[in-house]
C-alpha positions in Angstrom: 124.9 -56.6 -37.6 123.7 -56.0 -34.0 122.7 -59.6 -33.5 126.2 -60.7 -34.8 127.9 -58.3 -32.4 125.8 -59.5 -29.5 126.7 -63.1 -30.3 130.3 -62.2 -30.6 130.3 -60.6 -27.1 128.8 -63.7 -25.8 131.5 -65.8 -27.5 134.2 -63.5 -26.1 132.8 -63.9 -22.5 132.6 -67.8 -22.8 136.1 -68.0 -24.3 137.6 -65.7 -21.5 135.8 -67.8 -18.9 137.1 -71.0 -20.4 140.6 -69.6 -20.4 140.4 -68.7 -16.8 139.0 -72.1 -16.0 141.9 -73.8 -17.8 144.5 -71.5 -16.0 142.8 -72.3 -12.6 144.5 -75.7 -12.8 147.8 -74.0 -12.0 146.3 -72.4 -9.0 144.9 -75.8 -8.1 148.5 -77.2 -8.1 149.7 -74.5 -5.8 146.8 -74.6 -3.3 146.1 -78.3 -3.6 142.4 -77.3 -3.9 140.8 -79.3 -6.8 140.1 -77.3 -9.8 136.3 -78.3 -9.8 136.0 -76.3 -6.6 137.0 -73.1 -8.4 134.4 -73.7 -11.2 131.6 -74.6 -8.7 132.0 -71.9 -6.2 132.8 -69.2 -8.8 129.8 -70.0 -10.8 127.5 -70.1 -7.8 128.7 -66.6 -6.7 128.4 -65.3 -10.3 124.8 -66.5 -10.5 123.9 -64.5 -7.4 125.8 -61.3 -8.6 124.3 -61.6 -12.1 120.8 -63.1 -11.9 120.5 -63.6 -15.6 123.1 -66.4 -15.3 120.7 -68.4 -13.3 118.1 -68.6 -16.2 119.1 -72.2 -17.2 116.2 -74.6 -16.6 117.1 -77.5 -14.3 116.3 -80.0 -16.9 118.7 -78.4 -19.3 121.4 -78.5 -16.6 120.7 -82.1 -16.0 120.9 -83.0 -19.7 124.2 -81.2 -20.3 125.7 -82.7 -17.0 124.6 -86.2 -18.1 126.5 -85.8 -21.4 129.6 -84.6 -19.4 129.3 -87.6 -17.2 129.2 -90.0 -20.1 132.4 -88.6 -21.4 134.0 -88.6 -18.0 133.0 -92.3 -17.2 134.0 -93.5 -20.8 137.4 -91.9 -20.4 137.8 -93.1 -16.8 137.0 -96.7 -17.9 139.5 -96.5 -20.8 142.2 -95.1 -18.4 141.5 -97.9 -15.9 141.4 -100.7 -18.5 140.5 -104.4 -17.8 144.1 -105.5 -17.2 144.6 -103.2 -14.3 141.0 -103.9 -12.9 140.9 -107.7 -13.3 142.8 -108.6 -10.2 140.6 -106.2 -8.1 137.3 -106.4 -10.0 135.5 -108.3 -7.2 136.8 -105.8 -4.5 135.7 -102.8 -6.8 132.2 -104.1 -7.3 131.9 -105.0 -3.6 133.0 -101.5 -2.5 131.1 -99.7 -5.2 127.7 -101.4 -4.6 127.7 -102.2 -0.9 129.6 -99.1 -0.1 127.0 -96.9 -1.7 124.1 -98.6 0.1 125.9 -98.5 3.4 126.9 -94.9 3.2 123.3 -93.9 1.9 121.8 -95.7 4.9 124.1 -94.0 7.5 123.6 -90.5 5.9 119.8 -91.0 5.8 119.8 -91.9 9.5 121.9 -88.7 10.2 119.3 -86.7 8.0 116.4 -88.1 10.1 118.1 -87.0 13.3 118.3 -83.5 11.7 114.6 -83.3 11.2 114.2 -84.4 7.6 111.3 -86.7 6.7 111.8 -90.4 6.0 111.6 -90.1 2.1 113.6 -86.8 2.1 116.3 -88.4 4.3 116.6 -91.4 1.9 116.9 -89.0 -1.1 119.6 -87.0 0.7 121.6 -90.1 1.8 121.4 -91.5 -1.7 122.5 -88.3 -3.4 125.5 -88.0 -1.1 126.7 -91.7 -1.1 128.5 -91.8 -4.6 132.1 -90.6 -5.0 132.8 -88.5 -8.1 135.3 -89.6 -10.7 135.9 -86.0 -12.0 137.0 -84.8 -8.5 139.0 -87.9 -7.7 141.0 -87.6 -11.0 141.4 -83.9 -10.6 142.8 -84.4 -7.1 145.2 -87.0 -8.3 146.2 -84.8 -11.3 149.5 -86.1 -12.5 150.0 -88.1 -9.3 149.8 -91.7 -9.7 148.9 -93.9 -6.7 150.9 -97.1 -7.2 149.7 -100.6 -6.1 146.2 -101.9 -5.3 145.1 -98.6 -3.6 144.9 -96.6 -6.7 142.9 -99.2 -8.6 140.4 -99.5 -5.8 140.0 -95.7 -5.6 139.6 -95.2 -9.3 137.4 -98.3 -9.8 135.1 -97.2 -6.9 134.8 -93.7 -8.2 133.6 -95.0 -11.5 131.5 -97.9 -10.3 129.4 -96.4 -7.6 128.2 -93.5 -9.7 125.9 -95.7 -11.8 124.9 -97.4 -8.5 123.9 -94.2 -6.9 122.1 -92.9 -10.0 120.2 -96.2 -10.4 119.2 -96.2 -6.7 118.0 -92.5 -6.9 116.0 -93.4 -10.0 114.4 -96.3 -8.3 113.5 -94.1 -5.2 111.9 -91.4 -7.4 109.7 -94.0 -9.2 108.3 -95.6 -6.1 104.6 -95.1 -5.7 104.5 -95.2 -1.8 102.8 -97.9 0.3 104.3 -100.0 3.1 108.0 -99.9 4.0 108.4 -103.6 2.8 106.6 -102.8 -0.5 108.6 -99.7 -1.2 111.8 -101.6 -0.5 110.9 -104.4 -2.7 110.0 -102.0 -5.5 113.2 -100.2 -5.2 115.2 -103.5 -5.2 113.5 -104.7 -8.4 114.1 -101.4 -10.2 117.7 -101.2 -9.1 118.4 -104.8 -10.0 116.9 -104.2 -13.5 118.9 -101.1 -14.1 122.2 -102.9 -13.0 121.6 -106.1 -15.0 120.6 -104.5 -18.2 123.4 -101.8 -17.9 126.1 -104.4 -17.3 124.8 -106.6 -20.2 124.6 -103.8 -22.7 128.0 -102.5 -21.5 129.7 -105.7 -22.1 127.9 -106.4 -25.5 128.5 -102.7 -26.6 132.0 -102.7 -25.4 132.9 -105.8 -27.5 131.0 -104.6 -30.5 132.8 -101.2 -30.3 136.2 -102.9 -29.8 135.7 -105.0 -32.9 134.4 -102.1 -34.9 137.4 -100.0 -34.1 139.9 -102.7 -34.9 138.3 -104.1 -38.1 136.6 -101.3 -39.9 139.2 -98.8 -41.3 138.2 -95.0 -41.9 139.6 -92.6 -44.5 140.8 -90.0 -41.9 142.8 -90.1 -38.7 140.5 -87.4 -37.1 137.5 -89.7 -37.5 138.7 -92.4 -35.2 138.3 -90.5 -32.0 134.9 -89.3 -33.0 133.8 -92.9 -33.8 134.7 -94.0 -30.3 132.9 -91.1 -28.8 129.8 -91.9 -30.9 130.0 -95.5 -29.9 130.1 -94.4 -26.2 126.9 -92.4 -26.5 125.3 -95.2 -28.5 126.0 -97.6 -25.6 124.6 -95.1 -23.1 121.5 -94.5 -25.2 120.8 -98.1 -25.8 121.1 -99.0 -22.2 119.0 -96.1 -21.0 116.2 -96.9 -23.5 116.2 -100.5 -22.4 115.5 -99.3 -18.8 119.1 -100.0 -17.7 121.9 -97.9 -16.2 123.5 -96.1 -19.1 126.3 -94.8 -16.9 127.2 -98.4 -15.9 127.1 -99.5 -19.5 129.4 -96.6 -20.8 131.9 -97.2 -18.0 132.0 -100.9 -18.7 132.5 -100.2 -22.4 135.3 -98.0 -21.6 137.1 -100.6 -19.4 136.8 -103.1 -22.3 138.2 -100.7 -24.7 141.1 -99.5 -22.5 143.5 -102.4 -23.2 142.5 -102.9 -26.8 145.1 -102.6 -29.5 143.6 -100.5 -32.2 144.6 -98.1 -35.0 145.1 -94.5 -33.7 144.7 -95.6 -30.2 146.9 -92.9 -28.8 145.0 -90.3 -30.6 141.7 -91.6 -29.3 143.0 -91.5 -25.8 144.4 -88.0 -26.1 141.1 -86.8 -27.6 139.0 -88.2 -24.8 141.4 -86.9 -22.2 141.0 -83.4 -23.5 137.2 -83.8 -23.8 137.0 -84.9 -20.2 138.7 -81.8 -19.0 136.2 -79.7 -20.9 133.4 -81.9 -19.6 134.6 -81.3 -16.1 134.6 -77.5 -16.5 131.1 -77.4 -18.1 129.5 -79.8 -15.6 130.7 -77.9 -12.5 130.1 -74.5 -13.9 126.4 -75.3 -14.9 125.8 -76.9 -11.5 127.2 -73.9 -9.8 125.0 -71.6 -11.7 121.9 -73.6 -10.7 122.4 -72.9 -6.9 121.1 -69.7 -5.3 123.4 -69.0 -2.4 121.1 -66.2 -1.2 118.5 -68.7 0.0 120.8 -70.9 1.9 120.6 -69.0 5.3 116.7 -68.9 5.3 116.5 -72.6 4.6 119.2 -73.7 7.1 121.2 -75.3 4.3 124.5 -74.1 5.6 124.2 -75.7 9.1 122.7 -79.0 7.9 125.1 -79.3 5.0 128.2 -78.7 7.3 127.0 -81.1 9.9 126.3 -83.9 7.3 129.7 -83.1 5.6 131.6 -83.6 8.9 129.5 -86.7 9.7 130.2 -88.1 6.3 134.0 -87.7 6.5 134.6 -88.6 10.0 131.7 -91.2 10.7 129.6 -92.6 7.9 132.2 -93.4 5.3 134.9 -94.6 7.7 132.3 -96.9 9.3 131.1 -98.2 6.1 134.7 -98.7 4.6 135.9 -100.3 7.8 133.4 -103.1 7.5 133.7 -103.5 3.6 137.5 -103.4 3.5 137.9 -105.8 6.4 138.0 -109.0 4.1 140.6 -107.4 1.9 144.4 -107.7 2.5 145.3 -104.1 2.9 147.6 -102.2 5.3 146.1 -100.0 8.0 147.3 -96.9 6.2 145.6 -98.0 2.9 142.3 -98.5 4.7 142.4 -95.2 6.3 143.3 -93.5 2.9 140.5 -95.2 1.0 138.0 -94.2 3.8 139.0 -90.6 3.7 139.5 -90.1 -0.2 135.7 -90.7 -1.1 135.2 -87.2 -2.4 131.9 -85.8 -3.6 131.3 -83.7 -6.8 129.1 -83.5 -9.8 127.0 -86.7 -9.3 125.7 -85.9 -6.0 124.6 -82.4 -7.1 123.0 -84.1 -10.3 121.1 -86.6 -8.1 119.9 -83.8 -5.9 118.6 -81.9 -9.0 116.5 -85.0 -9.8 114.5 -84.4 -6.6 114.0 -80.7 -7.7 112.8 -81.6 -11.1 110.4 -84.3 -9.6 108.9 -81.4 -7.6 109.1 -83.3 -4.3 108.5 -81.6 -0.9 111.6 -79.8 0.5 113.4 -80.7 -2.7 115.1 -77.3 -2.9 116.4 -77.7 0.7 117.8 -81.1 -0.3 119.5 -79.6 -3.3 121.0 -76.8 -1.3 122.3 -79.2 1.4 123.9 -81.3 -1.2 125.8 -78.3 -2.7 127.1 -77.5 0.7 128.4 -80.9 1.4 130.0 -81.1 -2.1 131.7 -77.8 -1.6 133.0 -78.8 1.7 134.3 -82.1 0.2 136.1 -80.6 -2.8 137.6 -77.6 -1.0 138.5 -79.1 2.4 138.7 -82.9 2.0 140.2 -82.6 -1.5 142.9 -80.2 -0.4 143.9 -82.6 2.4 144.1 -85.8 0.3 147.9 -85.5 -0.5 148.6 -84.8 3.2 146.6 -87.8 4.3 148.3 -89.9 1.7 151.7 -88.9 3.1 150.5 -89.7 6.7 149.3 -93.0 5.5 152.4 -93.8 3.6 150.6 -94.2 0.4 153.1 -93.8 -2.5 151.8 -91.0 -4.9 154.3 -90.8 -7.8 154.2 -87.5 -9.7 154.3 -88.0 -13.4 156.0 -85.4 -15.4 154.5 -84.0 -18.6 155.9 -85.3 -21.7 155.5 -82.6 -24.5 157.6 -84.4 -27.0 156.6 -87.7 -28.7 158.4 -90.2 -30.8 156.2 -92.2 -33.0 156.2 -94.3 -36.2 153.2 -94.9 -38.2 152.6 -98.3 -39.9 150.0 -99.4 -42.4 149.5 -102.8 -40.8 149.1 -103.9 -37.2 152.6 -104.4 -35.8 152.7 -107.9 -34.8 155.4 -109.0 -32.3 155.8 -105.5 -30.7 155.6 -105.3 -26.9 155.7 -102.2 -24.8 156.4 -102.7 -21.2 157.4 -101.0 -18.0 160.2 -102.6 -15.9 158.7 -103.2 -12.4 160.6 -102.9 -9.2 161.8 -106.3 -8.0 161.5 -108.0 -11.3 164.2 -110.0 -13.0 165.1 -107.1 -15.3 165.4 -104.6 -12.5 169.1 -103.9 -12.2 170.0 -106.5 -14.8 172.2 -105.9 -17.9 170.4 -106.3 -21.3 172.9 -109.1 -22.3 172.2 -111.0 -19.2 168.4 -111.2 -19.7 167.2 -114.6 -20.7 165.4 -113.3 -23.8 166.3 -116.0 -26.2 167.2 -115.7 -29.8 163.9 -114.2 -31.0 163.5 -111.2 -28.8 165.3 -107.8 -29.1 165.3 -104.7 -26.9 164.6 -102.0 -29.5 164.1 -98.9 -27.4 164.4 -97.8 -23.8 163.1 -94.7 -22.2 164.2 -93.6 -18.7 162.8 -90.5 -16.9 161.3 -89.2 -20.1 164.5 -89.3 -22.1 165.8 -91.9 -24.7 168.3 -94.4 -23.3 171.0 -95.7 -25.5 170.6 -99.5 -25.6 173.6 -102.0 -25.7 174.3 -105.4 -24.1 175.9 -103.6 -21.1 173.0 -101.3 -20.4 171.5 -102.0 -17.0 167.8 -101.5 -16.9 166.0 -100.0 -13.8 162.5 -99.9 -12.4 160.4 -97.5 -14.3 162.2 -97.8 -17.6 159.8 -98.2 -20.6 161.0 -101.0 -23.0 160.0 -101.6 -26.5 160.5 -105.2 -27.5 160.6 -106.7 -30.9 159.7 -110.5 -31.0 159.1 -113.2 -33.6 155.5 -114.0 -32.9 155.9 -117.5 -34.2 159.1 -118.4 -32.5 159.3 -116.4 -29.3 157.7 -117.2 -25.9 156.0 -114.3 -24.0 159.0 -112.3 -22.5 156.9 -110.0 -20.3 157.5 -112.1 -17.2 161.0 -110.9 -17.0 159.9 -107.4 -16.6 157.1 -108.0 -14.0 157.3 -108.8 -10.4 
């Protein structure tokens, strides 16, 4: 029984820690400091106070964080969806790929000036280049950035993680030699990872979409699990084929985001909850792997703070100024996108790869990365809402909707369309009876500010109203144009 009691105590401690982690989101809302900052810093301090907590092998931490990132990227892809991404797909790829290389190059140059060797500077710049989807989504919280800016920010945070991870893998597998030979080897490895990852992501995403839509299961609870298993299958297949598993799973999530499928709402809610858990686990384990006591001796605090300031004020703004120049954006949007490139779990994971590869000065690299990430999530993350207000970026706070109204049907509901009235559209401010819907389209349900709206011919619609339309699929034309600008 002693073993059972010891296990129960461990379960109790973990449960209490998880409860505190969940409740920290309330503190995050009040202080505007992203919740991952509390997980990361609290775990780092706890590992120094209780040395037994630091007993996790670095490879085990990498494996768990990798699993968490698969969950986060798949959910991020589903939340973004191809319909939102499609008009800005080229810009997202441009920022995600070129932005990662440009930021990595500028940070590597800064690291060289701080006294790091050439290879160590490249590793440090690569580790710090990607933004982090978990931190970006946590900072946004229930705030929704309307317009093109939100899509670019979310798309970049998901797209450049696979780019940074593939670039780090390419750097770690180089065998040395001339600068030109090393650059060529890195380029070939990187291109292979991106091409294979994208191909398997597209194929796996379409296959998973067909599987979810066409193959029924005997229980509602199995549908979210099937989607999760499919995501990990896509990641595993791409990684085994020497491609970027992270790019593959993000791409698959995007393809599945707009799919009409049975129990789609349940799948989305399950993955949203799982992503929150993955965020807590990833940042807590990464925090436990960092010994704060060694930072002063290695100079990690000074180097990390210098690089953090250069990253926020010089490197990323310079890179984004060049990359965003061809895009049609306001000055405020450009400034906000340049500032909102937050760092998180992915840079620390990339730094841990250098440690596990037993490279020279790898522990110093890992510690410096931790300092930069801590600065980013605490200082930079807390300032994002303020900078958005200065730049006149509309951030709409979405209220929680604890009550749901749903109807279950055996067959796929053909002719049902759910749409949001956009500002400036023909339906905005128009009475239902005056809409040119034709004889085969009916406004069945309307929701305004989280409450049901009685619908009659005299009801005037407003921007933000959610409308449920019933149509005759054989007779009616697509009515969505009336509700979109």
